[in-house]
Each structure stands twice: as C-alpha cells, then as structure tokens.
N, C-alpha and C positions, 0 to 999 in steps of 0.2 A: 125427783128434781134431775134436770139435765145440766150438767156442769160445762163451763166453757171448754174444758179439756175435752169432754164427750163431744161437744159440738165440732172441735177441730179435728178429732180423730175420724169422726163420721164423714167430714168433707173429705179427708184424706182417702178414706176407703171408696167413697163415691167416685173420686177422680180416677182410682184405679179401676173400677169396674167399667169405666167409659173406654171404648177402644179407639175412638178418635177416626174411625173410618170416614173417608168421604164417600157419600152415597154415589153409585154409578149404575149404568143401565146393566140389569141382569135378565135371567130368564124368567124369574118369578120372584114375588115378594112372599115370604112365609111370615104370618103375624102370629106368634105365639100367644095363646089365651092367658087370661090372668084377671084379677078383679079391675084392671085399669082400661077402661074403653079408650085411654089415649093412644094405646097400641094400634088400635082400629083406625084412629084418626090419622096417626102417623103413616100408616100402610097406605091409606086412601091417598095421602098428600104425596108419597113416592110414586104411586100409581099415575096420578094426575100430572106429575112432572115427567112422565114418560120412562121412568127407571123400570117398568117391567110391565108386560101386556097382561098379566095374570096375577091374582092374589089367592093364596091358600091361607084360611085361616084355621088354626088347630086347637083344641081344647075341649074337655068335657065339663065337668063341674070339680069344684073342692069345697072343703069346709068354709071358705073364705068367699066364695062365689055363689054357693047354692042358692041363697035367698034372692040375691041381686041379679043371677042370671039363671033362673031355674030350666031354661031350655038348653042350657050348655053355653060355654064361653064362646066357642066358635060360631055358634048360631047367632047368638047376640051381636058379635062382631060382624057377621055378614049383614044382618039387619041394619046396623049402624051405617056400614059401606053402601048399602042400597039407599038409605035416606039420605046419604051424602051425594047420591047421584052416579054410582058406579054401576055399570051394566050388570045384571045377574049372570049372565053368561062368563063373565070375567072373575066371577069369586067362587072358588071351590071352598067345600068345609069337610074338615077331618074332625069327627066328633067324639073320638074315643080316647085320646091322649090324656092322661092323668099327671104326667110329669115331663120334663125337659127331653129326656132321652125319647119317650114316646112321640112327643111333638115332632122331632126330628124323624125318627124311623117311620112313623105313620104318614108323615107329609110326604116323605121321600115315596113310600109304596103307592099312595094315592096318585101321585104324578105319573108315576110308572104305569099304574093301571089305566090312566087317562090317555096315555101315549104322548105326554108331553115332554120334549127333549129338554134336558136341563143341563147346562154347562156352567151356570152361575147362579147363586142365590142370595138375595137381599133379605137378611133375617131381621125382623123387627121385633122388638121386646120392651119391657120396661128398662129405663136408663141403667139401673143397677144389676141388670141381668145381661147386658150386652156381652160381657166377656164370658160369662157362664154358657151362654147360648153358642157363642162362637167356638169355645172349646168343645162343646158336646157335639156340634156339628163336624167339627174337623175330625172328631172320632168316628162318628157314626154315619157321615157322608163324604168320604174320601173322594178325590178326583173331581170336585166342583171348587169353583172360585167362590169364597164366601166374603160377604160385607155384612157387617152388624151395625145396625142403626137403631134409634129410638127417637121420642119426642125431644127436640132440642130445649132443654130447660135447666136452669141451675139447679142446685141442690136445695136452695132456700124455696125456689118455685115448686119443686116437687113436693116437698114437706107441706107447703100450703094447699096444694091440689089435693093431697091425701087427708090432710086435716088430723094426723095422728103422729105426733112427733116420735114418741117412743116405738110405734110399730115400724115406722120407716127405717130407723136405726137397727131395730131387730132384724129386719129384712136384709138390710146391707151386710150386717154380720153374718147372717145365715148364708147367703150368697157366697161369701169370701170363704167360709168354712167348706163349702162344697168344691170349691177351687182347689183348696188344699187337699182335701181327702179323697175327692172322686177320681182323680187320675190313677191312684193305687188301687181302685176297685174296677178299672176299666171303663169308666163312664165318660171319660173326657180326656183330651190331651192335656199333658203338664203346662202350667203358665208359669213364667217367672214372677215371683212376688217380692218386690223390693222390701228390704228390712224396716224401713219406716212405715210400710203398710201393715207388714205383720205385727210390729209394736202397737199401732193403732188397734188393730183386731183384738189383740190380747188385752189391752187396757179396757176396751168395751166389754169384753167378755167379762172381766174381773168386775166392771160396774154394772152387771147384770143384764146386758143387753144379750140374752140368750133363747129369747122366745122362739126363734126360727132355726134353732141348731138342730142337724139330725142325730139321732142316736147311733150309737156303734151298731154297724151292721145294717143301718136303714139305708134307704137311697131314693132319689126322686129327680 
C-alpha cells in the first residue's frame, strides 16, 4: 500500500531529479540506454528540432532489459530512431556500457575515435536520472558544456507509462542514494540536496522503497 505521504515524498524527490535545463543546440545528443524507449524518442525529437547533428546511443543490457532488448539497449534505441526517420549516418552506437559512468566514458571515447569535435553535449535520460547523468558527466567529461534533458512529462504521467508504481518510487530513491554517496567514491560531482528532499528520501527508505539501493562498496 502506497500512502499519501509516500506519494508526496516521491513527487518531492522527482522534482529534485529534474535539472530544469532548457534544451539548446549542442555538438551531439547522447541518449543513455535503459528499459525506457522514451529516451530514444526524446533524443530523436531534439535531433529533429536541430539541437544536434548527431546522436550517440549508449548501453549494453541489464537484468531489467535483457528480455525486452536482447540485442542491447543502444542497438534497440538506434532501431527506434531509424524507424522514426533519422538517417543511419547520424546515429552512432556504443554497445558496451553497463552503468552511467561507462555510458559517459565510452561515448566520449567513441566520439574521439570518430574524430567528432565536441564542445557541448545534450544528455538525454529518463526524467529521474537527469541530475545523476549531469553530475556524472560533470566529473568524467570536463571542459564541455552539458545540458540534461528527458521526455517532458509529469510524475503521474511517468508512473502511468511504466505501469508499476512501486518500481518507479524504488528507482527515484535509488537514483537519489547515488547522488548522496557517489561523489565520495569519485563517480560524480557533489550536488546540493535540500533538507526537504533528504527528509523525503529517508521516509521513503523507512517505508520500504529500497529495491534499487546500492550496497556498500557497490557502484554503477
């Protein structure tokens, strides 16, 4: 049973994860792989709007995507983009990354190998991953201008699109835990977390929304 307090806390955490960046023209769109094809759709929409001349999709598979995307997240994202009319030459694929840090590092290496000059990156992720992706890229891709974006939707719309309320709240909590602990492990830059967000996170943990927490010493 998800209480009204749980819902209020989840909305609070959701709002914190959103960076509120206004999309602007960048050297490249980097779409981070996941279970959510909406990331591919959002990347294509930004490309169509002229926000970047090139898209990189990055991601292997994970326990949550192995059955749905057996050829790998980035490959399925590329197929989606091509089906939506994007030219094949404008979509690069990075197929090895298994966590956010690798998404950034491997995409950066792929672009360097391809001889693409990058001064700015439009990062596209799930809405609740906007801040995590930004903080990770800030650490691992210094010297470029970063813009973090996602599909424009409300918390309620996102929950409905996934169809699993508890899973979504688990993911919100897990993403925030990483923002709290990963800077100390050198995985991302520190982010200021307001007290009301920390309080919401702690209550959700006590309420049992812990399915996506990382264990001590873990990382992704």
